[in-house]
C-alpha positions in Angstrom: 44.4 39.7 49.7 47.9 40.8 48.7 48.6 44.0 47.2 51.3 43.6 44.1 54.4 45.2 44.6 54.6 48.4 42.9 57.9 49.7 41.3 58.0 52.5 43.6 58.4 50.0 46.5 61.5 48.5 44.8 65.1 49.6 46.0 66.5 50.7 42.8 70.2 50.7 42.1 70.4 54.4 42.3 69.2 54.2 45.8 71.4 51.6 46.7 74.4 53.4 45.6 73.6 56.3 47.8 72.9 54.3 50.6 76.8 52.9 50.1 78.1 56.2 49.5 76.3 57.8 52.7 78.0 54.9 54.7 81.6 55.0 53.6 81.5 58.8 54.2 80.6 58.3 57.8 83.2 55.7 58.1 85.6 58.1 56.5 84.7 60.9 58.7 84.7 58.7 62.1 88.2 57.4 61.0 89.4 61.0 60.4 88.3 62.3 63.9 90.1 59.1 65.3 93.3 60.0 63.9 93.1 64.0 65.0 96.3 65.0 67.0 95.4 65.6 70.6 96.8 67.5 73.2 98.0 65.6 76.2 98.8 66.9 79.8 99.8 65.0 83.1 97.2 63.0 84.6 98.4 63.9 88.2 99.0 67.6 89.9 102.5 68.9 89.5 103.8 69.7 93.0 106.6 72.5 93.2 108.3 74.2 96.0 108.9 78.5 96.1 111.8 79.4 94.2 111.8 76.4 91.9 112.1 76.2 88.2 109.8 73.8 86.8 108.3 72.4 83.7 104.7 72.1 83.2 104.2 68.9 80.7 102.2 69.3 77.6 102.7 67.5 74.3 100.6 66.5 71.1 99.9 63.0 70.0 100.5 61.8 67.5 103.6 64.0 67.6 103.7 66.9 65.0 105.9 69.8 64.3 104.5 72.5 66.3 107.3 75.2 65.4 104.6 77.1 63.2 101.5 76.6 65.3 100.0 79.2 67.6 100.2 77.9 71.3 98.7 79.2 74.2 99.3 78.7 78.1 96.2 80.2 80.0 95.0 80.5 83.5 91.3 80.6 83.3 90.8 82.3 86.7 93.1 85.0 86.1 92.2 88.4 84.0 94.4 88.7 81.7 94.6 85.1 81.7 97.5 84.5 79.2 100.7 83.1 81.1 102.6 82.4 77.7 101.7 82.8 74.0 103.7 82.0 70.8 102.3 83.4 67.6 104.3 83.7 64.2 107.0 81.5 65.9 107.8 83.9 68.8 106.5 85.0 72.0 103.7 87.4 72.1 103.5 89.7 75.2 100.0 91.4 74.1 97.5 90.9 77.2 99.9 88.7 79.1 99.5 88.5 82.7 102.1 90.9 84.3 102.9 88.4 87.1 104.4 86.2 84.9 106.6 88.8 82.8 109.9 87.2 82.6 109.2 83.9 84.0 107.9 81.7 81.1 109.5 80.0 78.1 108.7 77.1 75.8 111.2 74.4 75.1 112.0 75.5 71.6 114.1 72.8 70.5 111.5 70.4 71.3 108.7 72.0 69.2 109.4 70.1 66.2 108.8 66.9 68.2 105.1 68.2 69.5 106.4 68.9 73.0 104.7 72.1 73.9 105.6 72.2 77.5 105.9 75.3 79.5 109.2 76.2 81.6 108.3 78.3 84.7 110.9 80.0 86.7 111.1 81.2 90.2 107.8 79.8 91.3 105.7 81.6 93.7 102.3 80.8 95.8 100.4 82.9 93.7 101.0 80.4 90.4 99.2 77.9 92.1 96.1 77.0 90.1 95.1 75.2 86.7 96.5 75.9 83.5 95.3 75.3 80.2 97.7 74.2 77.3 96.0 75.1 73.9 96.6 74.6 70.2 93.8 76.8 68.6 94.4 75.5 65.1 93.8 71.9 66.5 90.9 72.8 68.4 92.4 71.1 71.1 93.3 71.7 75.2 94.8 70.2 78.1 94.5 71.1 81.7 97.2 71.1 84.2 97.0 71.5 87.8 99.9 73.3 90.0 100.4 72.8 93.7 103.1 75.2 95.2 104.4 74.4 98.5 106.9 76.2 101.0 108.6 74.7 104.2 110.7 75.9 106.9 112.2 74.1 110.0 110.2 74.8 113.5 112.0 75.8 116.6 111.0 75.5 120.4 111.6 78.1 123.3 110.7 78.2 126.6 108.0 81.0 127.5 107.3 80.6 131.2 108.6 78.2 134.1 105.7 78.0 136.9 106.4 75.3 139.4 106.4 72.1 138.1 105.0 73.3 134.7 106.8 74.8 131.4 105.1 76.7 128.9 106.8 76.1 125.4 106.1 77.8 122.0 106.9 76.4 118.9 107.0 78.6 115.9 107.9 78.1 112.2 107.8 80.7 109.3 107.8 80.3 105.4 105.1 77.9 104.9 102.4 77.4 102.1 99.6 76.5 102.1 98.9 76.7 105.7 100.2 74.1 107.8 99.0 72.4 110.9 101.0 72.2 114.1 100.7 69.4 116.7 102.9 68.4 119.7 103.5 65.0 120.9 105.2 63.5 123.8 108.2 61.0 124.0 105.9 58.1 123.1 104.4 60.0 120.1 101.3 60.8 121.9 99.3 63.9 120.9 99.3 66.8 123.7 96.4 68.8 124.4 98.0 72.4 123.2 96.4 75.9 122.6 94.9 77.1 119.2 97.3 77.5 116.5 98.1 81.4 115.6 98.5 81.8 111.8 99.7 84.9 110.2 99.8 85.6 106.4 102.8 87.6 105.2 103.1 89.9 102.4 104.7 87.2 100.1 101.8 85.1 100.7 103.9 82.5 103.1 102.3 81.2 106.4 104.0 82.1 109.8 102.3 79.6 112.5 103.1 79.3 116.4 101.5 77.0 118.9 101.9 77.0 122.9 101.8 73.8 125.2 102.1 73.4 128.8 103.9 70.3 129.9 105.3 69.0 133.2 108.6 69.0 134.6 109.8 65.6 134.8 113.3 63.4 134.1 114.0 63.2 130.5 110.4 64.5 129.3 110.9 64.5 125.5 108.3 66.9 123.7 108.1 67.0 119.9 106.8 69.7 118.0 105.5 68.8 114.4 104.5 71.3 111.5 103.0 69.4 108.5 101.4 70.3 105.0 99.5 67.4 104.0 98.8 68.6 100.4 102.5 68.8 99.6 103.4 65.9 101.7 105.9 67.8 103.9 106.8 67.4 107.4 109.2 69.0 109.5 109.6 68.4 113.5 112.1 69.8 116.5 112.4 68.4 119.9 113.2 69.5 123.6 114.1 67.7 126.5 112.2 69.4 129.9 114.2 68.3 132.9 112.8 68.6 136.5 116.0 69.7 138.0 116.0 73.2 138.4 119.0 75.7 137.3 120.3 76.1 141.0 120.6 72.6 141.5 122.3 71.8 138.4 124.9 74.5 139.5 125.4 72.9 143.0 125.6 69.5 141.5 128.2 70.8 138.9 130.4 72.7 141.6 130.2 69.5 143.8 131.3 67.1 140.7 134.0 69.8 139.8 135.2 69.8 143.6 135.7 65.7 143.5 137.4 66.0 140.1 139.6 69.0 141.6 140.7 66.8 144.7 141.5 63.8 142.4 143.5 65.7 140.0 145.1 67.6 142.5 146.0 64.3 144.6 147.3 62.7 141.3 149.2 66.1 140.5 150.9 65.8 143.9 151.9 62.4 143.5 153.3 62.9 140.0 154.9 66.3 140.8 156.6 64.7 144.2 157.9 61.9 142.1 159.3 64.3 139.8 160.6 66.7 142.3 162.5 63.6 143.9 163.8 62.3 140.8 164.8 66.0 139.7 166.3 67.0 143.2 168.1 63.4 143.5 169.6 63.9 139.7 170.6 67.7 140.6 172.5 66.5 143.8 174.5 64.0 142.0 174.9 66.0 138.6 174.1 69.7 139.8 175.4 71.1 136.5 174.4 68.7 133.8 170.7 68.0 134.7 169.1 69.1 131.2 166.1 70.8 133.0 168.0 72.7 135.6 167.6 75.9 133.5 164.1 75.2 131.9 162.2 78.1 130.9 158.7 77.9 129.2 157.4 81.2 128.1 159.5 82.9 130.5 158.5 81.1 133.4 160.8 78.3 135.6 159.4 75.1 135.3 158.3 75.1 139.0 155.6 77.6 138.3 154.5 75.5 135.3 153.0 73.1 137.9 151.0 75.7 139.6 149.4 76.8 136.8 148.3 73.7 135.9 146.7 73.0 139.0 144.5 76.1 138.2 143.8 76.3 134.5 143.1 72.4 134.3 140.2 72.2 137.1 138.5 75.5 135.8 138.6 74.2 132.1 137.1 70.7 133.1 134.4 72.9 135.2 133.6 74.6 132.2 133.0 71.4 130.1 130.8 69.9 132.8 128.6 73.0 133.0 128.1 73.0 129.2 127.4 69.5 128.6 124.6 69.2 131.5 122.4 71.1 129.4 123.4 71.0 125.9 119.7 70.9 124.8 118.6 74.5 125.9 122.1 76.3 126.3 120.8 79.7 126.1 119.1 79.4 129.4 122.1 78.8 131.4 125.0 80.8 129.7 124.7 83.1 132.6 124.5 80.5 135.3 127.9 79.1 133.9 129.4 82.5 134.2 128.3 82.7 137.5 129.5 79.2 138.6 132.7 79.8 137.1 133.1 83.0 138.9 132.4 81.4 141.8 134.9 78.7 141.5 137.4 81.5 140.8 136.8 83.2 143.9 137.0 80.0 146.1 140.2 79.0 144.1 
């Protein structure tokens, strides 16, 4: 049995009008929210080096004039956390984090274009963290992550020489964040080394050092690598560990120098004999017209010039030889160079 439709069950014109207005209002609200200005930051972290001046990017989209807006840059992990605040068209230093005083500013000439980026000067390791770029009147914010790094070149020194082994130490100062140290042989293979010692200084920078024991053999090329993967930075230094001991190098140098001296002496004697024969022959034929008959160099007769050249030139070549034999680690043999030179002077 069907019941007749009552007047209350029918959709009246007034009800239909209310329903349409409701949907229109919802549509307009959604459209308004979709067109609201957003605060946009970078999608990737910003990487900076200690001491740099950097820009932390942040802008309004769609762009509106931000000159008269209150703008806040905040470090949520600090207290007080205000890094930079702009209010009433000027910077407000109330409750500003002391470590940022005098190091922050906005790009005032770009505020009219919606650019509210922060300029940060003389970056410190403690500046690393997450920053919030906020426009309170818009109710929107963006987050920017800053990664701070510092690098320096390592150096290698010999700690001990024992039999066929050499103990090397690699050290590098002024890193941030804490880096890793590794040793490699001439073919790029990792060497087994002792634990890395790390010291963090008052400036928050790290000093790292590591030791390794290697064998003395011909052209043993060893590399120390210091690496920080977070900031994608690597520094390396090399050293060649030779199997030839210092006293053998000195003996070899003296032997080679002796050969050079003999060769140069023979060549010098031949040239001098020819010169003397020519000179004497010319003097006999023209005793008063020879141009070198009265030649004096630095107060010395030309005969003495040959004598000085015979001594000074071999000594100079010996010095060059000793220096070039160990140019990779010259500080270990500076005393040896002097000793060998003195010995040769006594022999001569």
